C-alpha positions, 0 to 999 in steps of 0.5 A: 500500500502506498500513498501518492502525490501526483502533480496535476500536469503528470500524465502517468505514474508507474509504481514498479514495486506494486506493479501498478500504473495510474494514467491521467486520460481525457474522457468524452473529450473534456473530463480528465480522469485517472485510470488504474491498470497493472504494470510490468507484469504479464497479466494479459486480461483485467477488469476495472470496476468503478467503486462507490465505497472502498474500505481497506484495513491493513497494518493499523491503517484505514483507507476509505473512499471512492475509487477503482478496483482492477482484477487481474489473474492473480491480483486485486489492485486498488486506487482510492481517489477521494476519501481518507487515509487515517486522518489525511484527506485524499482527493483527485483534485489535489493529487493525494491518492492511495494505491494498493495491490493484494494477491487474490490468495490474501483474501481468504474469507468472503462475506456478502450482504444482499438486498431484500431482493437477494442481489449482492450489495456489499462484499467484505474480503478478509485474510486468514488471520488478524494481521492480514488485510480486510477489504470492503466494497460497495456499489460497483457502478461500471466496469471496463474490460478490454477497453469497453465500458459498460454498466455493472453491479456487484454480481458482475464483480463477484463473478469475475472475482471467483473465476479461476485466475487463469480464466479471467475474461 
């Protein structure tokens, strides 16, 4: 897990240690947005999810806010672009961000909260012991796979998360 201070003129940031890349790109010809993607590893397919609520608890740190989750064959990458890291304010407009990456095997247990209609609305992943990670996600709004954006939901996220790592499509 690492905090970033991005310059507003910086078009990309690569973290070789975590194997992630943050690109500033223009959407719809006018809105600048940050996009998270894997970097430096052979991970041919990935799914990017826009997430309305991310909470990551790790090593006595708490990170919460909105951002993106990227699923690859073996990892879960995350970027919190608007929220809090303990007492520090995170914001895309100021360039203060937090990126993280977890091996999928680090997230051993899964708890799924459902709506009254039975649809998944929130998922919490936990590690095997008290010293490991806990990742809580809510409100998956959109997904991007193979450079194609489409509406999404928690069900699509869970389907991709539970695919065999080599079968991520």
